[in-house]
MIDOSE-1310 file (N, C-alpha, C; in nm, 2 decimals, decimal comma, always signed):
residues 139
mrqv	+0,08/-0,12/+0,00/+0,00/+0,00/+0,00/+0,09/+0,12/+0,00; +0,06/+0,22/-0,08/+0,13/+0,34/-0,09/+0,11/+0,44/+0,02; +0,21/+0,50/+0,07/+0,20/+0,59/+0,18/+0,19/+0,73/+0,11; +0,07/+0,80/+0,14/+0,05/+0,93/+0,08/+0,01/+1,02/+0,20
kftk	+0,07/+1,13/+0,21/+0,04/+1,23/+0,32/-0,03/+1,34/+0,25; -0,14/+1,38/+0,31/-0,23/+1,49/+0,26/-0,22/+1,61/+0,35; -0,22/+1,73/+0,29/-0,23/+1,85/+0,37/-0,38/+1,88/+0,40; -0,41/+1,96/+0,49/-0,55/+2,00/+0,52/-0,61/+2,06/+0,40
eevr	-0,53/+2,15/+0,33/-0,58/+2,22/+0,21/-0,61/+2,12/+0,10; -0,53/+2,02/+0,08/-0,55/+1,92/-0,02/-0,68/+1,84/+0,00; -0,70/+1,81/+0,13/-0,82/+1,73/+0,16/-0,95/+1,82/+0,14; -0,94/+1,95/+0,17/-1,04/+2,04/+0,14/-1,07/+2,05/-0,01
qlky	-0,97/+2,06/-0,09/-0,98/+2,07/-0,23/-1,04/+1,94/-0,29; -0,99/+1,83/-0,24/-1,05/+1,70/-0,28/-1,20/+1,69/-0,25; -1,24/+1,73/-0,14/-1,38/+1,72/-0,10/-1,46/+1,81/-0,20; -1,41/+1,93/-0,22/-1,49/+2,02/-0,31/-1,49/+1,97/-0,45
esiy	-1,38/+1,93/-0,51/-1,37/+1,89/-0,65/-1,44/+1,76/-0,67; -1,44/+1,67/-0,57/-1,51/+1,54/-0,59/-1,66/+1,56/-0,61; -1,71/+1,67/-0,57/-1,85/+1,70/-0,59/-1,88/+1,79/-0,71; -1,80/+1,90/-0,72/-1,84/+2,01/-0,81/-1,76/+2,02/-0,94
hkha	-1,66/+1,94/-0,96/-1,58/+1,95/-1,08/-1,67/+1,90/-1,20; -1,66/+1,97/-1,31/-1,75/+1,95/-1,43/-1,73/+1,81/-1,50; -1,61/+1,75/-1,48/-1,58/+1,63/-1,56/-1,59/+1,51/-1,46; -1,66/+1,41/-1,50/-1,69/+1,29/-1,42/-1,56/+1,21/-1,38
lvrr	-1,47/+1,20/-1,48/-1,34/+1,13/-1,45/-1,26/+1,20/-1,34; -1,26/+1,33/-1,35/-1,19/+1,41/-1,25/-1,25/+1,39/-1,11; -1,39/+1,40/-1,11/-1,46/+1,38/-0,98/-1,42/+1,24/-0,92; -1,41/+1,14/-1,01/-1,38/+1,00/-0,96/-1,24/+1,00/-0,90
rmqa	-1,14/+1,06/-0,97/-1,01/+1,07/-0,92/-1,00/+1,14/-0,79; -1,08/+1,25/-0,77/-1,08/+1,32/-0,65/-1,14/+1,23/-0,54; -1,24/+1,16/-0,57/-1,31/+1,07/-0,47/-1,21/+0,96/-0,43; -1,14/+0,91/-0,52/-1,04/+0,80/-0,49/-0,94/+0,85/-0,39
lllk	-0,88/+0,97/-0,42/-0,78/+1,03/-0,33/-0,84/+1,07/-0,20; -0,96/+1,12/-0,20/-1,03/+1,16/-0,07/-1,05/+1,03/+0,02; -1,09/+0,92/-0,04/-1,10/+0,80/+0,03/-0,97/+0,75/+0,09; -0,86/+0,77/+0,01/-0,73/+0,74/+0,06/-0,69/+0,82/+0,18
aegl	-0,72/+0,95/+0,17/-0,70/+1,05/+0,28/-0,77/+1,01/+0,40; -0,89/+0,94/+0,39/-0,97/+0,90/+0,50/-0,92/+0,77/+0,56; -0,82/+0,71/+0,49/-0,76/+0,59/+0,55/-0,82/+0,45/+0,49; -0,90/+0,46/+0,39/-0,96/+0,33/+0,34/-0,85/+0,25/+0,26
shal	-0,87/+0,12/+0,26/-0,77/+0,04/+0,19/-0,80/+0,05/+0,04; -0,69/+0,01/-0,03/-0,71/+0,02/-0,18/-0,82/-0,07/-0,23; -0,83/-0,19/-0,17/-0,94/-0,28/-0,21/-1,08/-0,22/-0,19; -1,09/-0,15/-0,08/-1,22/-0,09/-0,05/-1,25/+0,03/-0,14
iger	-1,15/+0,11/-0,17/-1,16/+0,22/-0,26/-1,21/+0,17/-0,39; -1,14/+0,07/-0,44/-1,17/+0,01/-0,57/-1,31/-0,04/-0,58; -1,35/-0,11/-0,47/-1,48/-0,16/-0,46/-1,59/-0,05/-0,46; -1,57/+0,05/-0,38/-1,67/+0,16/-0,37/-1,68/+0,24/-0,50
lgic	-1,57/+0,26/-0,57/-1,57/+0,34/-0,69/-1,58/+0,26/-0,82; -1,57/+0,12/-0,81/-1,58/+0,04/-0,93/-1,46/+0,05/-1,02; -1,34/+0,07/-0,96/-1,22/+0,08/-1,04/-1,12/-0,03/-1,00; -1,04/-0,07/-1,10/-0,95/-0,18/-1,07/-0,82/-0,12/-1,00
pttl	-0,74/-0,21/-0,94/-0,62/-0,16/-0,87/-0,52/-0,09/-0,96; -0,51/-0,12/-1,09/-0,42/-0,05/-1,18/-0,46/+0,09/-1,20; -0,59/+0,11/-1,22/-0,65/+0,25/-1,23/-0,62/+0,33/-1,11; -0,64/+0,27/-0,99/-0,62/+0,34/-0,87/-0,48/+0,38/-0,85
rkyf	-0,39/+0,29/-0,89/-0,24/+0,32/-0,88/-0,21/+0,44/-0,97; -0,27/+0,44/-1,09/-0,25/+0,55/-1,19/-0,30/+0,69/-1,12; -0,41/+0,69/-1,06/-0,46/+0,81/-0,99/-0,36/+0,85/-0,88; -0,30/+0,76/-0,81/-0,21/+0,79/-0,70/-0,08/+0,85/-0,77
difl	-0,04/+0,79/-0,88/+0,08/+0,83/-0,95/+0,07/+0,97/-1,00; -0,05/+1,00/-1,06/-0,07/+1,14/-1,10/-0,06/+1,24/-0,99; -0,13/+1,20/-0,88/-0,13/+1,29/-0,76/+0,02/+1,31/-0,71; +0,09/+1,20/-0,69/+0,22/+1,21/-0,64/+0,32/+1,28/-0,73
kgad	+0,30/+1,27/-0,86/+0,40/+1,34/-0,95/+0,37/+1,49/-0,96; +0,25/+1,53/-0,92/+0,22/+1,67/-0,92/+0,31/+1,75/-0,83; +0,34/+1,88/-0,87/+0,42/+1,96/-0,78/+0,35/+1,98/-0,65; +0,43/+2,00/-0,54/+0,37/+2,01/-0,41/+0,25/+2,10/-0,40
agrv	+0,25/+2,22/-0,47/+0,14/+2,31/-0,46/+0,03/+2,27/-0,55; +0,05/+2,18/-0,64/-0,05/+2,14/-0,74/-0,08/+2,00/-0,76; -0,07/+1,92/-0,65/-0,09/+1,78/-0,66/-0,24/+1,75/-0,69; -0,33/+1,83/-0,63/-0,47/+1,81/-0,66/-0,50/+1,87/-0,81
ealk	-0,43/+1,97/-0,85/-0,45/+2,02/-0,98/-0,40/+1,92/-1,09; -0,30/+1,84/-1,06/-0,26/+1,74/-1,15/-0,37/+1,64/-1,18; -0,45/+1,61/-1,09/-0,57/+1,52/-1,11/-0,67/+1,57/-1,21; -0,67/+1,70/-1,23/-0,76/+1,77/-1,32/-0,72/+1,76/-1,47
elny	-0,59/+1,72/-1,49/-0,54/+1,72/-1,63/-0,59/+1,59/-1,69; -0,66/+1,60/-1,81/-0,72/+1,49/-1,87/-0,62/+1,43/-1,98; -0,55/+1,52/-2,05/-0,45/+1,48/-2,15/-0,51/+1,38/-2,26; -0,64/+1,40/-2,29/-0,70/+1,32/-2,39/-0,70/+1,40/-2,52
kgkp	-0,64/+1,34/-2,62/-0,62/+1,41/-2,75/-0,74/+1,38/-2,85; -0,81/+1,28/-2,82/-0,92/+1,24/-2,91/-0,87/+1,17/-3,03; -0,96/+1,12/-3,11/-0,92/+1,05/-3,24/-0,91/+1,15/-3,35; -0,83/+1,13/-3,45/-0,82/+1,22/-3,56/-0,94/+1,21/-3,64
nrlm	-0,99/+1,33/-3,69/-1,10/+1,34/-3,77/-1,07/+1,31/-3,92; -1,11/+1,19/-3,96/-1,07/+1,14/-4,10/-1,12/+1,23/-4,21; -1,24/+1,29/-4,19/-1,30/+1,38/-4,29/-1,22/+1,51/-4,29; -1,17/+1,56/-4,18/-1,09/+1,69/-4,18/-0,96/+1,66/-4,24
ekkd	-0,91/+1,54/-4,23/-0,78/+1,51/-4,30/-0,79/+1,53/-4,45; -0,91/+1,50/-4,50/-0,93/+1,51/-4,65/-1,02/+1,63/-4,69; -1,02/+1,72/-4,60/-1,11/+1,84/-4,61/-1,10/+1,91/-4,75; -0,98/+1,94/-4,79/-0,95/+2,01/-4,91/-1,01/+1,94/-5,03
eiia	-0,98/+1,81/-5,04/-1,02/+1,72/-5,15/-1,17/+1,72/-5,15; -1,24/+1,70/-5,03/-1,38/+1,69/-5,03/-1,45/+1,82/-5,07; -1,40/+1,93/-5,02/-1,47/+2,06/-5,05/-1,45/+2,09/-5,19; -1,33/+2,07/-5,25/-1,31/+2,09/-5,39/-1,41/+2,01/-5,48
hlee	-1,42/+1,89/-5,44/-1,52/+1,80/-5,52/-1,66/+1,85/-5,50; -1,70/+1,89/-5,38/-1,84/+1,93/-5,36/-1,86/+2,07/-5,43; -1,76/+2,15/-5,44/-1,78/+2,28/-5,51/-1,79/+2,26/-5,66; -1,72/+2,16/-5,71/-1,73/+2,13/-5,85/-1,87/+2,06/-5,89
nppa	-1,91/+1,98/-5,79/-2,04/+1,90/-5,81/-2,13/+1,93/-5,69; -2,19/+2,05/-5,68/-2,27/+2,08/-5,56/-2,38/+1,98/-5,53; -2,39/+1,93/-5,41/-2,50/+1,84/-5,38/-2,63/+1,92/-5,36; -2,74/+1,86/-5,39/-2,87/+1,93/-5,37/-2,92/+1,92/-5,23
tqke	-2,87/+1,81/-5,16/-2,91/+1,79/-5,02/-2,79/+1,74/-4,94; -2,81/+1,74/-4,81/-2,70/+1,69/-4,72/-2,69/+1,54/-4,74; -2,80/+1,48/-4,77/-2,79/+1,33/-4,79/-2,71/+1,30/-4,91; -2,72/+1,39/-5,02/-2,64/+1,37/-5,14/-2,50/+1,40/-5,11
aqak	-2,47/+1,50/-5,02/-2,33/+1,53/-4,98/-2,27/+1,41/-4,91; -2,35/+1,35/-4,83/-2,31/+1,23/-4,75/-2,26/+1,12/-4,85; -2,35/+1,10/-4,95/-2,32/+0,99/-5,05/-2,19/+1,03/-5,13; -2,18/+1,16/-5,17/-2,06/+1,20/-5,25/-1,93/+1,18/-5,17
ikel	-1,94/+1,22/-5,04/-1,82/+1,20/-4,95/-1,78/+1,05/-4,94; -1,88/+0,97/-4,93/-1,85/+0,82/-4,92/-1,79/+0,77/-5,05; -1,85/+0,82/-5,16/-1,80/+0,78/-5,29/-1,65/+0,82/-5,31; -1,63/+0,95/-5,27/-1,49/+1,01/-5,29/-1,39/+0,95/-5,20
tgiq	-1,42/+0,93/-5,07/-1,32/+0,90/-4,97/-1,33/+0,75/-4,92; -1,45/+0,70/-4,94/-1,47/+0,56/-4,88/-1,51/+0,57/-4,73; -1,52/+0,69/-4,68/-1,56/+0,72/-4,54/-1,71/+0,73/-4,52; -1,77/+0,65/-4,45/-1,91/+0,65/-4,42/-1,94/+0,72/-4,29
rslp	-2,01/+0,83/-4,30/-2,05/+0,91/-4,17/-2,20/+0,93/-4,17; -2,25/+0,94/-4,05/-2,39/+0,96/-4,03/-2,43/+1,10/-4,08; -2,55/+1,13/-4,11/-2,60/+1,26/-4,16/-2,56/+1,37/-4,06; -2,58/+1,35/-3,93/-2,54/+1,46/-3,84/-2,39/+1,49/-3,84
qvre	-2,31/+1,38/-3,86/-2,16/+1,40/-3,87/-2,13/+1,48/-4,00; -2,19/+1,44/-4,11/-2,17/+1,51/-4,23/-2,21/+1,66/-4,22; -2,32/+1,68/-4,16/-2,37/+1,82/-4,14/-2,27/+1,90/-4,06; -2,22/+1,84/-3,95/-2,12/+1,91/-3,86/-1,99/+1,93/-3,94
flkk	-1,95/+1,84/-4,02/-1,83/+1,86/-4,10/-1,85/+1,98/-4,20; -1,96/+1,98/-4,27/-1,99/+2,09/-4,36/-2,00/+2,22/-4,29; -2,05/+2,22/-4,17/-2,06/+2,34/-4,09/-1,92/+2,39/-4,05; -1,84/+2,30/-4,01/-1,70/+2,34/-3,96/-1,62/+2,39/-4,08
tgfv	-1,64/+2,34/-4,20/-1,56/+2,38/-4,31/-1,62/+2,50/-4,38; -1,74/+2,54/-4,34/-1,80/+2,66/-4,40/-1,87/+2,63/-4,53; -1,88/+2,51/-4,57/-1,95/+2,47/-4,69/-2,10/+2,46/-4,66; -2,18/+2,53/-4,74/-2,33/+2,53/-4,71/-2,39/+2,45/-4,82
aar	-2,46/+2,34/-4,77/-2,53/+2,25/-4,86/-2,68/+2,27/-4,83; -2,76/+2,23/-4,93/-2,91/+2,24/-4,91/-2,95/+2,13/-4,81; -3,07/+2,15/-4,75/-3,12/+2,05/-4,66/-3,17/+1,94/-4,74
């Protein structure tokens, strides 16, 4: 079991953020560390929060690697980059094709994108792509 010492201020921050932080993952990290501060065993923390021992160790590592003044702040960093948008990677090619062959509807734009790139996307995803690129297609 890892030995972690908490300051009163850190415990106060953990209590607050475990309830009020906007992101659920951050709230769960805060809850885990708060339970650790309260002296619960790793097994009990994992059971209460529904997380495996490896995930719990990762939370502790994030906390311990944070600078002294920002250990709780380190728990707030998500570092999720997301998946690359395959349509945006081919944006110039798609828009050039759609400008040469304007679609009458968004459904037609969807079909042209699939034909050109082989990428199948739902109508809302195509609509969002067209909106982001500034291309205006008919409904």
